MMTF fields as JSON, N, C-alpha, C and O atoms, coordinates in Angstrom:
{
  "mmtfVersion": "1.0.0",
  "mmtfProducer": "UNKNOWN",
  "numBonds": 167,
  "numAtoms": 168,
  "numGroups": 42,
  "numChains": 1,
  "numModels": 1,
  "chainsPerModel": [1],
  "groupsPerChain": [42],
  "chainIdList": ["A"],
  "bondAtomList": [4, 2, 8, 6, 12, 10, 16, 14, 20, 18, 24, 22, 28, 26, 32, 30, 36, 34, 40, 38, 44, 42, 48, 46, 52, 50, 56, 54, 60, 58, 64, 62, 68, 66, 72, 70, 76, 74, 80, 78, 84, 82, 88, 86, 92, 90, 96, 94, 100, 98, 104, 102, 108, 106, 112, 110, 116, 114, 120, 118, 124, 122, 128, 126, 132, 130, 136, 134, 140, 138, 144, 142, 148, 146, 152, 150, 156, 154, 160, 158, 164, 162],
  "bondOrderList": [1, 1, 1, 1, 1, 1, 1, 1, 1, 1, 1, 1, 1, 1, 1, 1, 1, 1, 1, 1, 1, 1, 1, 1, 1, 1, 1, 1, 1, 1, 1, 1, 1, 1, 1, 1, 1, 1, 1, 1, 1],
  "groupList": [{"groupName": "PRO", "atomNameList": ["N", "CA", "C", "O"], "elementList": ["N", "C", "C", "O"], "formalChargeList": [0, 0, 0, 0], "bondAtomList": [1, 0, 2, 1, 3, 2], "bondOrderList": [1, 1, 2], "singleLetterCode": "P", "chemCompType": "L-PEPTIDE LINKING"}, {"groupName": "GLY", "atomNameList": ["N", "CA", "C", "O"], "elementList": ["N", "C", "C", "O"], "formalChargeList": [0, 0, 0, 0], "bondAtomList": [1, 0, 2, 1, 3, 2], "bondOrderList": [1, 1, 2], "singleLetterCode": "G", "chemCompType": "PEPTIDE LINKING"}, {"groupName": "TYR", "atomNameList": ["N", "CA", "C", "O"], "elementList": ["N", "C", "C", "O"], "formalChargeList": [0, 0, 0, 0], "bondAtomList": [1, 0, 2, 1, 3, 2], "bondOrderList": [1, 1, 2], "singleLetterCode": "Y", "chemCompType": "L-PEPTIDE LINKING"}, {"groupName": "ARG", "atomNameList": ["N", "CA", "C", "O"], "elementList": ["N", "C", "C", "O"], "formalChargeList": [0, 0, 0, 0], "bondAtomList": [1, 0, 2, 1, 3, 2], "bondOrderList": [1, 1, 2], "singleLetterCode": "R", "chemCompType": "L-PEPTIDE LINKING"}, {"groupName": "GLN", "atomNameList": ["N", "CA", "C", "O"], "elementList": ["N", "C", "C", "O"], "formalChargeList": [0, 0, 0, 0], "bondAtomList": [1, 0, 2, 1, 3, 2], "bondOrderList": [1, 1, 2], "singleLetterCode": "Q", "chemCompType": "L-PEPTIDE LINKING"}, {"groupName": "ILE", "atomNameList": ["N", "CA", "C", "O"], "elementList": ["N", "C", "C", "O"], "formalChargeList": [0, 0, 0, 0], "bondAtomList": [1, 0, 2, 1, 3, 2], "bondOrderList": [1, 1, 2], "singleLetterCode": "I", "chemCompType": "L-PEPTIDE LINKING"}, {"groupName": "MET", "atomNameList": ["N", "CA", "C", "O"], "elementList": ["N", "C", "C", "O"], "formalChargeList": [0, 0, 0, 0], "bondAtomList": [1, 0, 2, 1, 3, 2], "bondOrderList": [1, 1, 2], "singleLetterCode": "M", "chemCompType": "L-PEPTIDE LINKING"}, {"groupName": "GLU", "atomNameList": ["N", "CA", "C", "O"], "elementList": ["N", "C", "C", "O"], "formalChargeList": [0, 0, 0, 0], "bondAtomList": [1, 0, 2, 1, 3, 2], "bondOrderList": [1, 1, 2], "singleLetterCode": "E", "chemCompType": "L-PEPTIDE LINKING"}, {"groupName": "CYS", "atomNameList": ["N", "CA", "C", "O"], "elementList": ["N", "C", "C", "O"], "formalChargeList": [0, 0, 0, 0], "bondAtomList": [1, 0, 2, 1, 3, 2], "bondOrderList": [1, 1, 2], "singleLetterCode": "C", "chemCompType": "L-PEPTIDE LINKING"}, {"groupName": "HIS", "atomNameList": ["N", "CA", "C", "O"], "elementList": ["N", "C", "C", "O"], "formalChargeList": [0, 0, 0, 0], "bondAtomList": [1, 0, 2, 1, 3, 2], "bondOrderList": [1, 1, 2], "singleLetterCode": "H", "chemCompType": "L-PEPTIDE LINKING"}, {"groupName": "SER", "atomNameList": ["N", "CA", "C", "O"], "elementList": ["N", "C", "C", "O"], "formalChargeList": [0, 0, 0, 0], "bondAtomList": [1, 0, 2, 1, 3, 2], "bondOrderList": [1, 1, 2], "singleLetterCode": "S", "chemCompType": "L-PEPTIDE LINKING"}, {"groupName": "ASP", "atomNameList": ["N", "CA", "C", "O"], "elementList": ["N", "C", "C", "O"], "formalChargeList": [0, 0, 0, 0], "bondAtomList": [1, 0, 2, 1, 3, 2], "bondOrderList": [1, 1, 2], "singleLetterCode": "D", "chemCompType": "L-PEPTIDE LINKING"}, {"groupName": "TRP", "atomNameList": ["N", "CA", "C", "O"], "elementList": ["N", "C", "C", "O"], "formalChargeList": [0, 0, 0, 0], "bondAtomList": [1, 0, 2, 1, 3, 2], "bondOrderList": [1, 1, 2], "singleLetterCode": "W", "chemCompType": "L-PEPTIDE LINKING"}, {"groupName": "ASN", "atomNameList": ["N", "CA", "C", "O"], "elementList": ["N", "C", "C", "O"], "formalChargeList": [0, 0, 0, 0], "bondAtomList": [1, 0, 2, 1, 3, 2], "bondOrderList": [1, 1, 2], "singleLetterCode": "N", "chemCompType": "L-PEPTIDE LINKING"}, {"groupName": "THR", "atomNameList": ["N", "CA", "C", "O"], "elementList": ["N", "C", "C", "O"], "formalChargeList": [0, 0, 0, 0], "bondAtomList": [1, 0, 2, 1, 3, 2], "bondOrderList": [1, 1, 2], "singleLetterCode": "T", "chemCompType": "L-PEPTIDE LINKING"}, {"groupName": "LYS", "atomNameList": ["N", "CA", "C", "O"], "elementList": ["N", "C", "C", "O"], "formalChargeList": [0, 0, 0, 0], "bondAtomList": [1, 0, 2, 1, 3, 2], "bondOrderList": [1, 1, 2], "singleLetterCode": "K", "chemCompType": "L-PEPTIDE LINKING"}],
  "groupTypeList": [0, 1, 2, 3, 1, 4, 4, 2, 5, 6, 7, 8, 7, 3, 9, 10, 1, 11, 2, 4, 9, 12, 3, 13, 12, 1, 10, 9, 8, 4, 14, 0, 15, 5, 4, 10, 5, 3, 3, 5, 3, 9],
  "groupIdList": [1, 2, 3, 4, 5, 6, 7, 8, 9, 10, 11, 12, 13, 14, 15, 16, 17, 18, 19, 20, 21, 22, 23, 24, 25, 26, 27, 28, 29, 30, 31, 32, 33, 34, 35, 36, 37, 38, 39, 40, 41, 42],
  "secStructList": [7, 2, 2, 2, 2, 2, 2, 2, 2, 2, 2, 2, 2, 2, 7, 4, 4, 4, 2, 2, 2, 2, 2, 2, 2, 2, 2, 2, 1, 7, 7, 2, 2, 2, 2, 2, 2, 2, 2, 2, 2, 7],
  "xCoordList": [-0.323, -0.915, -0.047, 0.001, 0.627, 1.479, 2.525, 2.731, 3.185, 4.235, 3.642, 4.219, 2.49, 1.847, 1.584, 1.799, 1.126, 0.827, 2.071, 2.012, 3.181, 4.427, 4.775, 5.146, 4.651, 4.992, 4.056, 4.485, 2.785, 1.804, 2.189, 2.142, 2.571, 2.955, 4.204, 4.303, 5.144, 6.376, 6.013, 6.552, 5.104, 4.699, 3.993, 4.165, 3.209, 2.466, 3.45, 3.216, 4.529, 5.517, 5.997, 6.254, 6.112, 6.577, 5.485, 5.759, 4.252, 3.124, 2.393, 1.573, 2.68, 2.023, 0.519, -0.287, 0.152, -1.271, -2.025, -3.215, -1.345, -2.027, -2.2, -2.75, -1.735, -1.817, -3.265, -3.54, -4.183, -5.604, -6.029, -6.687, -5.653, -6.035, -5.461, -6.132, -4.219, -3.575, -4.367, -4.56, -4.822, -5.575, -6.816, -7.148, -7.485, -8.689, -8.315, -9.003, -7.236, -6.804, -6.467, -6.815, -5.796, -5.431, -6.682, -6.692, -7.725, -8.959, -9.484, -9.993, -9.358, -9.852, -9.059, -9.626, -7.766, -6.901, -6.24, -5.094, -6.947, -6.377, -5.559, -6.113, -4.23, -3.36, -2.286, -2.022, -1.682, -0.632, 0.542, 1.158, 0.841, 1.964, 1.654, 2.512, 0.447, 0.06, 0.196, 0.703, -0.256, -0.176, 1.287, 1.591, 2.17, 3.595, 4.101, 4.831, 3.701, 4.146, 3.572, 4.258, 2.309, 1.677, 2.479, 2.652, 2.95, 3.717, 4.962, 5.324, 5.596, 6.821, 6.468, 7.199, 5.357, 4.952, 4.668, 4.981, 4.094, 3.722, 4.978, 4.889],
  "yCoordList": [-13.318, -12.005, -10.853, -9.783, -11.069, -10.014, -9.569, -8.373, -10.534, -10.184, -9.378, -8.393, -9.824, -9.134, -7.676, -6.761, -7.484, -6.124, -5.251, -4.108, -5.788, -5.005, -4.61, -3.468, -5.57, -5.275, -4.185, -3.267, -4.307, -3.332, -1.932, -0.972, -1.827, -0.523, -0.005, 1.185, -0.893, -0.477, 0.169, 1.217, -0.457, 0.092, 1.427, 2.362, 1.501, 2.731, 3.881, 5.002, 3.599, 4.653, 5.245, 6.445, 4.412, 4.894, 5.746, 6.763, 5.313, 6.059, 6.862, 6.315, 8.119, 8.951, 9.011, 9.051, 9.015, 9.09, 7.871, 7.961, 6.737, 5.518, 5.53, 4.59, 6.583, 6.63, 6.431, 5.674, 7.114, 6.981, 5.52, 4.994, 4.882, 3.472, 2.62, 1.737, 2.902, 2.124, 2.281, 1.313, 3.489, 3.739, 2.844, 2.234, 2.771, 1.929, 0.472, -0.235, 0.038, -1.361, -1.636, -2.691, -0.7, -0.866, -1.081, -1.915, -0.334, -0.463, -1.897, -2.461, -2.475, -3.843, -4.837, -5.771, -4.636, -5.567, -4.817, -4.383, -4.669, -3.941, -4.902, -5.653, -4.875, -5.77, -4.957, -3.815, -5.516, -4.814, -4.434, -3.383, -5.294, -5.005, -3.733, -2.866, -3.641, -2.462, -1.208, -0.185, -1.29, -0.123, 0.311, 1.504, -0.649, -0.336, 0.426, 1.41, -0.048, 0.602, 2.019, 2.963, 2.15, 3.468, 4.443, 5.608, 3.968, 4.827, 5.338, 6.508, 4.477, 4.873, 5.92, 6.892, 5.708, 6.634, 8.015, 9.03, 8.06, 9.356, 10.17, 11.289],
  "zCoordList": [0.621, 0.271, 0.801, 0.193, 1.916, 2.481, 1.466, 1.261, 0.832, -0.132, -1.295, -1.754, -1.744, -2.87, -2.484, -3.279, -1.278, -0.818, -0.889, -1.342, -0.447, -0.467, -1.9, -2.172, -2.805, -4.201, -4.736, -5.435, -4.397, -4.89, -4.417, -5.186, -3.146, -2.591, -3.313, -3.614, -3.586, -4.269, -5.606, -5.963, -6.333, -7.633, -7.423, -8.205, -6.373, -6.085, -5.872, -6.325, -5.192, -4.929, -6.254, -6.351, -7.246, -8.56, -9.196, -9.834, -9.01, -9.609, -8.536, -7.799, -8.45, -7.428, -7.702, -6.772, -8.969, -9.325, -8.807, -8.505, -8.704, -8.227, -6.713, -6.14, -6.072, -4.601, -4.159, -3.228, -4.831, -4.452, -4.55, -3.652, -5.626, -5.815, -4.682, -4.147, -4.332, -3.258, -1.971, -1.235, -1.698, -0.457, -0.457, 0.56, -1.58, -1.653, -1.4, -0.665, -2.007, -1.845, -0.385, 0.147, 0.258, 1.673, 2.515, 3.419, 2.218, 3.009, 2.888, 3.856, 1.705, 1.491, 2.331, 2.899, 2.406, 3.169, 4.317, 4.203, 5.397, 6.546, 7.402, 8.204, 7.225, 7.987, 8.717, 8.344, 9.724, 10.474, 9.572, 9.748, 8.614, 7.706, 6.91, 6.743, 6.439, 5.644, 6.504, 6.044, 7.745, 8.637, 8.778, 8.774, 8.902, 9.079, 7.849, 7.965, 6.686, 5.446, 5.389, 4.999, 5.782, 5.754, 6.627, 6.269, 7.736, 8.649, 7.915, 8.039, 7.17, 6.457, 5.386, 5.192, 4.708, 3.638, 4.232, 3.61, 5.401, 6.003, 6.286, 6.791]
}
């Protein structure tokens, strides 16, 4: 699932409008890897 999450975020970066959707997805899967990616996005 970790790899899938990374791919999902990569696609999100392309679609700024999907950012909201990504946030919802992140809440569903709260993992350390996701937090790390969030830090980079900020």
